[in-house]
Every structure is written in structure tokens, then in C-alpha cells.
C-alpha positions in Angstrom: 90.6 114.2 58.4 90.9 112.2 61.3 88.5 112.9 64.3 89.7 114.0 67.7 88.4 112.2 70.8 88.0 113.4 74.3 86.9 110.9 76.8 85.6 112.0 80.4 85.0 110.4 83.8 82.5 112.8 85.3 83.2 114.9 88.6 81.6 112.6 90.9 83.3 109.5 89.6 81.6 106.0 88.9 79.9 106.1 92.4 77.5 108.2 94.5 80.5 110.4 95.7 83.9 110.8 95.4 86.4 108.5 97.6 86.9 110.5 101.0 90.5 110.2 100.2 90.0 111.9 96.8 91.0 108.8 95.1 89.7 105.9 92.8 90.9 103.1 90.7 92.1 104.0 87.2 89.0 103.8 84.7 89.9 100.7 82.9 86.8 100.7 80.5 87.8 103.8 78.8 91.6 103.1 78.9 90.8 100.1 76.9 88.9 102.4 74.2 91.8 105.0 74.5 94.5 102.4 73.6 92.5 101.1 70.5 92.2 104.5 69.2 95.6 105.4 70.0 96.9 102.3 68.1 94.8 103.2 65.1 96.6 106.8 65.1 93.7 109.0 66.4 94.5 112.0 68.9 93.0 111.2 72.1 92.6 112.9 75.6 91.3 111.0 78.9 89.9 113.6 81.3 89.2 112.1 84.7 87.4 114.9 85.8 86.9 113.2 89.5 90.5 112.8 90.2 91.6 116.2 88.9 88.7 117.7 91.0 87.6 119.6 88.0 84.7 121.9 88.1 81.9 122.5 85.5 83.9 125.6 84.4 87.0 123.9 84.2 85.4 121.0 82.2 84.1 123.8 79.7 87.5 125.1 79.3 89.1 121.7 79.0 86.7 121.2 76.0 87.1 124.6 74.5 91.1 124.2 74.6 91.1 120.6 73.0 88.7 121.4 70.4 87.4 117.7 70.1 85.2 116.3 67.4 83.9 113.8 69.7 83.2 114.0 73.5 82.8 110.6 75.1 81.5 110.1 78.4 81.4 106.9 80.7 78.4 106.4 82.4 77.1 104.4 85.5 73.4 104.5 86.8 75.0 106.5 89.7 76.8 108.9 87.9 74.2 109.3 85.0 72.8 112.9 85.7 76.4 114.3 85.5 77.0 112.3 82.5 74.2 114.2 80.9 75.1 117.5 82.2 78.7 117.1 80.8 77.3 116.3 77.4 75.0 119.4 77.5 78.2 121.4 78.4 79.9 120.0 75.6 77.1 121.0 73.2 77.1 124.4 74.7 81.0 124.9 74.2 80.5 123.8 70.6 77.3 122.7 69.0 79.1 120.6 66.3 80.5 118.3 68.8 79.5 114.9 68.8 78.7 113.5 72.2 79.1 109.8 72.8 77.9 108.0 75.9 79.0 104.4 76.9 79.2 102.1 80.0 77.0 99.9 82.0 74.0 102.2 82.5 74.0 103.2 78.7 73.9 99.4 77.6 70.9 98.7 80.0 68.9 102.1 79.5 69.8 102.6 75.9 66.4 103.7 74.3 65.3 105.7 77.2 68.7 107.8 77.3 68.7 108.6 73.4 64.8 109.4 73.8 65.0 111.7 76.5 68.4 113.5 76.4 68.6 115.5 73.3 72.2 116.6 74.4 73.3 112.9 73.7 73.9 112.2 70.0 75.0 108.5 70.0 75.1 105.9 72.5 77.5 102.8 72.6 76.2 99.5 73.5 78.1 96.6 75.2 81.8 96.2 74.6 83.2 99.4 73.2 86.7 98.8 71.8 85.6 97.4 68.1 82.6 100.0 68.1 84.7 103.2 68.7 87.3 102.0 66.5 84.5 101.6 63.6 82.9 104.7 64.5 86.1 106.7 64.3 86.6 105.3 60.9 83.3 106.2 59.7 83.5 109.9 61.0 87.1 109.9 59.2 85.7 108.8 55.8 82.3 110.4 56.2 80.7 107.0 55.9 77.2 105.9 57.2 76.8 105.3 61.0 74.4 102.6 60.0 77.2 100.3 59.3 78.5 100.6 62.7 77.3 97.8 65.1 76.5 98.7 68.5 75.1 102.1 68.2 71.9 104.0 68.9 71.6 107.5 67.4 68.8 109.8 66.0 68.4 110.3 62.5 65.6 112.9 61.5 64.1 112.3 64.8 64.0 108.4 64.4 65.7 106.4 66.9 68.2 104.0 64.9 69.6 101.0 66.5 72.4 99.4 64.2 72.3 95.9 65.8 74.1 94.1 68.7 77.8 93.7 68.2 79.2 90.2 68.8 81.5 90.1 71.9 85.2 89.9 71.6 86.2 86.3 71.6 90.1 86.8 71.8 90.4 89.3 74.6 94.6 89.1 73.8 93.8 91.0 70.6 93.1 94.0 72.7 96.1 96.4 73.5 97.0 97.1 77.0 95.0 99.7 78.8 96.3 103.3 78.1 97.4 104.1 81.4 100.0 106.6 80.1 97.1 108.7 79.0 96.0 109.7 82.6 98.0 111.3 85.6 98.5 107.8 87.3 100.4 109.7 90.1 97.2 111.2 91.3 95.6 108.1 91.9 96.2 107.7 95.7 95.1 104.2 95.5 96.7 102.2 98.3 95.6 99.3 100.2 96.7 98.6 103.9 97.5 94.8 104.3 97.6 93.2 107.7 101.3 93.4 108.1 100.6 97.1 108.8 102.2 98.2 105.2 100.1 100.7 103.2 100.8 99.2 99.7 100.4 101.0 96.2 97.8 99.3 94.5 96.9 99.0 90.7 93.7 97.2 89.3 93.5 94.9 86.4 90.7 93.0 84.7 91.6 89.6 83.0 88.4 88.2 82.2 84.7 89.2 81.1 81.6 87.5 81.8 79.7 86.0 84.8 78.5 82.6 85.1 75.7 83.5 87.2 72.3 84.9 86.6 71.4 86.8 89.6 68.1 89.0 89.4 69.5 92.4 90.4 72.7 92.2 88.3 73.4 93.6 84.8 76.9 92.1 84.2 75.5 88.8 82.5 73.7 91.3 80.1 76.8 93.5 79.5 79.3 91.2 79.2 77.4 87.6 78.7 77.4 84.5 80.9 80.1 82.7 79.2 83.5 83.5 80.2 86.2 84.8 78.2 89.7 85.6 79.6 93.0 86.9 78.7 95.8 84.1 78.5 98.0 83.6 81.4 100.9 85.1 79.7 99.0 88.2 79.0 97.8 88.4 82.7 101.4 88.2 83.7 102.6 90.8 81.2 100.3 93.3 82.5 101.0 92.7 86.2 104.6 93.1 85.3 104.1 96.5 83.8 102.0 97.4 86.9 104.9 96.3 89.1 107.8 97.7 87.1 106.3 100.9 85.3 103.9 102.0 88.3 105.2 100.5 91.4 102.6 98.1 92.2 102.7 96.3 95.7 98.9 95.3 95.4 96.9 93.9 92.3 92.9 94.4 92.5 91.5 91.8 90.3 88.6 93.4 88.8 87.0 90.3 87.3 83.6 89.2 88.3 84.9 85.6 88.7 88.4 85.2 88.6 88.6 81.4 89.3 86.0 80.6 86.6 88.7 78.1 85.0 90.9 76.6 87.7 93.3 75.5 85.1 94.0 78.8 83.6 94.1 80.4 87.3 96.6 77.6 88.6 98.9 79.0 85.5 98.4 82.5 86.5 99.4 81.6 90.1 102.3 79.4 89.2 103.8 82.2 87.2 103.2 85.0 89.7 105.2 82.8 92.1 107.9 82.0 89.5 108.5 85.8 88.7 108.7 86.5 92.6 106.6 89.8 91.9 106.3 89.9 95.8 102.8 91.3 95.6 99.6 90.8 97.5 96.2 90.8 96.0 92.5 90.6 96.1 89.9 89.2 94.1 86.3 87.9 93.9 85.3 84.0 94.0 82.8 81.7 92.8 83.0 79.6 95.8 81.0 76.6 94.6 83.7 75.6 92.4 86.9 76.5 94.5 89.2 74.0 96.3 91.8 74.2 99.0 94.6 73.3 96.6 94.0 76.4 94.7 93.5 78.6 97.6 97.0 77.1 99.0 98.6 78.1 95.7 96.8 81.7 95.5 97.9 82.3 99.1 101.6 81.3 98.4 101.2 83.8 95.2 100.1 86.6 97.6 96.2 86.6 98.4 95.2 88.7 100.9 91.5 89.2 100.4 88.7 87.0 98.9 85.5 88.3 98.1 82.4 86.3 97.2 78.5 86.6 97.5 76.2 84.7 99.9 73.4 87.6 99.2 70.7 86.5 101.6 70.6 83.9 104.5 67.2 82.0 103.4 67.8 79.3 101.2 64.3 80.2 99.5 65.3 83.4 98.6 68.6 82.5 97.1 67.5 79.8 95.0 64.0 80.9 94.2 64.5 84.8 94.2 68.2 85.7 93.6 68.7 82.5 91.2 72.1 81.7 93.1 71.5 78.2 94.3 74.7 76.9 96.3 74.9 75.1 99.5 75.6 77.5 102.4 78.1 74.8 103.9 80.5 75.7 101.0 80.4 79.1 102.2 81.3 77.8 105.8 84.1 75.7 104.2 85.7 78.6 102.4 85.7 80.6 105.6 87.3 77.7 107.4 90.0 77.7 104.8 90.7 81.3 105.1 91.1 81.1 108.3 93.4 78.1 108.1 95.6 79.7 105.2 95.4 83.3 106.9 93.6 85.4 104.3 90.6 87.6 104.7 87.2 86.5 103.5 84.8 89.3 102.2 81.1 87.8 101.8 78.5 90.0 100.5 74.9 90.1 101.8 71.9 92.5 100.7 68.6 93.1 102.6 65.4 93.6 101.2 65.0 91.1 98.5 61.9 90.3 96.6 59.2 88.9 98.8 61.8 88.5 101.7 60.2 88.5 105.1 61.3 89.9 108.4 62.1 86.4 109.5 64.1 85.6 106.3 66.1 88.9 106.6 67.0 87.8 110.2 68.4 84.5 109.0 70.8 86.8 106.9 71.9 88.3 110.3 72.3 84.8 111.8 74.7 84.0 109.1 76.7 87.0 109.4 77.1 86.2 113.0 78.2 82.7 111.9 80.6 84.1 109.4 82.3 86.2 112.3 82.2 83.1 114.7 84.0 81.1 112.0 86.6 83.6 111.1 86.6 87.0 113.1 88.9 88.5 110.4 85.8 88.4 107.7 85.3 91.6 106.1 81.5 91.5 105.6 79.7 93.9 103.5 76.1 94.7 103.3 73.8 96.8 101.0 70.1 97.5 100.5 69.0 96.1 97.2 69.1 98.6 94.4 67.2 98.3 91.2 69.4 98.8 87.8 67.8 99.3 84.3 67.6 96.2 82.2 67.7 93.5 85.1 65.0 91.2 85.9 64.5 93.1 89.2 63.6 96.2 87.1 60.9 94.2 85.5 59.8 93.0 89.2 59.9 96.4 90.4 57.3 97.7 87.9 55.1 94.9 88.4 55.0 95.4 92.0 54.7 99.0 91.7 57.9 99.8 93.2 58.9 101.6 90.2 56.1 103.3 88.2 55.7 101.5 85.0 56.4 104.9 83.0 59.5 105.6 85.0 62.6 107.0 83.2 65.9 106.6 84.1 67.1 109.9 82.3 64.5 112.2 84.0 65.7 113.7 87.0 62.1 114.7 88.2 61.3 110.9 88.1 63.7 110.3 91.2 61.1 112.0 93.3 58.7 109.2 92.4 61.0 106.3 93.9 62.7 105.5 97.1 66.5 106.3 97.5 69.2 107.0 99.8 71.4 109.4 97.9 74.1 109.4 100.7 74.6 105.6 100.3 74.4 104.9 96.6 73.4 108.1 94.7 70.2 108.4 92.9 69.6 104.9 92.4 66.0 103.6 93.4 65.9 101.1 96.1 63.8 97.9 96.3 61.7 98.0 99.4 59.1 95.3 99.2 58.1 93.5 102.6 60.5 95.0 104.8 59.8 98.6 106.7 62.2 101.3 107.1 62.6 100.6 110.6 63.4 97.0 110.1 65.8 97.9 107.2 67.5 100.3 109.5 68.0 97.9 112.5 69.4 95.3 110.1 71.9 97.9 108.9 73.0 98.6 112.6 72.8 95.1 113.7 75.3 94.1 111.0 77.4 97.3 111.8 77.5 95.9 115.4 78.3 92.5 114.5 81.0 93.4 111.8 82.4 96.3 114.0 82.0 98.6 111.3 80.7 102.1 112.2 78.8 104.7 109.9 81.4 107.5 109.2 80.6 110.9 110.1 81.1 111.9 106.6 78.3 109.6 105.5 76.1 111.2 108.1 77.3 114.6 107.2 76.3 113.9 103.5 73.0 112.2 104.4 71.7 115.5 106.1 73.2 117.5 102.9 71.3 115.2 100.4 67.8 115.5 101.9 65.9 116.9 99.2 62.3 115.7 99.9 60.0 115.2 102.8 60.4 111.5 102.4 64.2 111.8 102.7 63.9 113.5 105.9 61.4 110.7 107.1 63.8 107.9 106.1 67.0 109.5 107.5 65.0 110.3 110.8 64.5 106.5 111.1 67.9 105.6 110.5 68.9 108.2 113.2 66.6 106.5 115.7 67.8 103.1 115.0 71.4 104.5 115.4 70.5 106.1 118.5 68.9 103.1 119.8 71.9 101.0 119.1 74.4 103.5 120.9 72.0 103.4 123.8 72.2 99.5 124.0 76.1 99.6 123.4 76.3 102.0 126.3 74.3 99.9 128.5 76.3 96.8 127.6 79.6 98.7 128.3 78.4 99.7 131.8 77.2 96.2 132.5 80.5 94.7 131.6 82.3 97.3 133.9 80.5 96.2 137.0 
């Protein structure tokens, strides 16, 4: 008998909190899994609990009504505790249900999850399409799970790992994501472009992998450093579906590095221009291999926003700590081209790197100021460095005592032993090394002033609501004082300018 699958996005979605507009991008990862299962003839229901605004009682009823054999849950580090709770509810609804967790967090904290979360029966590691297909077949034929590569489960209290699964070499063999299985009309995903038009957006992922090896990032472990991509023809076909069937006016390329192969990207852009899709789009760049002719063609095809990582102002930090060594002049050149060709550049920066000093952190601010001088339209993003499982940074954090050596990603009580800012990034440990909280708060608000980005009232309210321990009150108190300081400074500057 063929098993029935019910796959969930937890109520909070993928990140720390639901989008303020009650929206999110469609969950491509589980839509690929659903497409594979559907193609093989298995009954499947996708439940985006975040978009449907489901309560825990609603979720229990959903499970009880559908009566799945397998409940799958997509899991990030930000939403892991909700994933565990959902697995527990599935077990309470029917103890015979097999709970299956996958996603980036699970791939990186695999043993920790299966060891400490008894409500989780199986975890899937890495790319899941072929794994879930073989798992479904094994359950249908009552064959041994030991034969299915990419799984970790318990057998008589012994933790079993079936071995790494080879990555999918030809991504064109995968069916298109099963968007028809989710309520696409409920995804209020719009991007306002500079022409004042609020465009209906859809996301697409055309490649897997990342050529960088940044010490804080799990992508090279999950997807590999070697890039694999769909053919240009396949990419264009999917864009065509998004435009014609779902009314897409804006495409968000979710690739880590869209321009990893210039010849491939040139062809994709040529085909977008030839088809006259009349779309705008955004993507991430690897700026050390981008050139002006490619950007000119991308602009003609509809490039609206181009994101890239600078990460730190200090050359020492970029080269020796982050392991992302590139000439900062290339970033400045990219910014000049963005101004000349008229698209929005979006550089990323991170504060509080390993061994980063106050002087080096201020180098980051100087570069942020220079970015704005070169292109005032730049959309600058910053974050405080977060620790994710399985990364080189996690090892450093344990060596430095920032994470306890016996820290578990699966125990909620362990979050009391680490630094967090729940309102900003959920229950993810922060890497606070040389900088004080006062210095970090000042960096954040100086960035806010330069980039003209205000801290929203909703985030302030959420910060107050999320205070759970005395340390939270202390940290948020420092941020409040820093905010007050910059408000007074701005008020003084305003009065001076009016004289």
C-alpha cells in the first residue's frame, strides 16, 4: 500500500517571525519533494501553516483529517523548536505516524536532532528528492530503510546513518516545483520597483552550490562548492510558467550565485529578452567574476536589484577570517556600474566577526559610507554574526567558549546559555567576540543612519515581548539607550540645520 505524505512549513515560517504582511516566498524545497512524490503516484498534501495562519489545534486537526503515514517538516535553525513541536503533535495525533525532518538545519545538526528529539523518527540529509522517493518506495514495499542513502534514524535505540547520498548531477531530471499543491493566491509576495509599480513576484532557484567557503555559512556543506545548474532552456520554461500561470511580473532568483557561469547566464538573459517577458528581477552576484557587458545585458532583460556580500571592511577579516578574499575595488566598480546602468546594488555586511576589533568594525562603517557616496540608491543590509550548526564558525565558537562545548541545538533550555536577540533572528546563538554590546548597538544605529533604514515599531514591540531572561533585558536596554542617543543626535543636527 502506498504511504500518504503530509509535509508542513511550521507556523512561524522559515525565519524568526512571520513577515509583517503575512506573506512569504513559496517554499521551493518542499515543492520539489512534492513534485517527485506526485510523479511517482504518491498522495501528498502540502501544509504551509505560516501562510494559512494555522494554530497548533488547526495543525492537529489537519493531521487527523488527512491521516498521513508520514508527516514531513522543513526545518531551519530559526524554526527548529516549532518543527519539533509539530512532530510531537503528529505523534500525539497518531503514534503510528512516521515523523520525517529535513532542511538545512537538519543536515547540519543531524545526530544532535535524532539523539535528543524522540518525537522525530527519521532525518533526511542534504538534497532530498531522490531520498524521499526511495524512502516512499521502501515504506510501500516494507523494505529495509538501511538501503536508503541519506537517512538517520533509530533502530533499537541505536542511531543508524545510511551514508551520504551523491548529489544530483543533472538538475533538469527534476520535475518543476509543485506550486499547484499550495494556495498560491495566499502568497502576498510583491516587490515595489522604482517605477512605483507594485509587482507580483515569484521565486525560482536555477542552480545549487556556492563557490565560496565563508566560515559562517552552511551552504557549501548542504549544496557543495561545485556549482550545478538547470539548463537555460529549463530556466526559461519555468519563468514562462510563472509569468503565464501565476502572473509573475518580478522574478526573485534564489540562487546563491546566479553568475557562476557567464556563458550560461548570457544565454538565459538572451532568451528572456527574446521572449519579451517584460519582467523585473533580483539576484545575488559573485562580484569578482562579473563584467560590464553581462550587467548591460541583464539590465536590458530586467535587472532591478543585485545583491552581493562584502561582509567586512577590514581586508584582514575578509581574507583570514571569513575566507572571502577579493579586491574591494571590484565592489566599488560594481557600485559604479550599478549607478551608470541604473539598478539597485545590495551589499551585505556583518558585525562582530571572530577577532574583529572596534577599529576594524569601524572600517566596515567607512565602507558603508563610501557605498552610499558611490551610489545613494544602494540597499545596504547588515546583521550581527550568527552561529549555525556544522559550520567552521560553530567550531570556533566552542573553542572560544562562546558556545558551551556540550551545547545542544535540540534542547530549548540550552538557549539560556548563549547570547541571542530573538526579535531579530529567533533562537540562533550570536557570535559576540571582541566587541561589547554597546559597540554593536552603536554600529547598528550608525548603519541605520547612513542607510536611512529605520528600526520598525513592530520589531521594537517584538523585542519587548521576547524578553525571557535578565540578560535579554540588559541587551535590549543597551540597544534602547543607543537608539535614544542617535535620536538626540539627529534632533540636534536637525535644529542646527534650521538655524
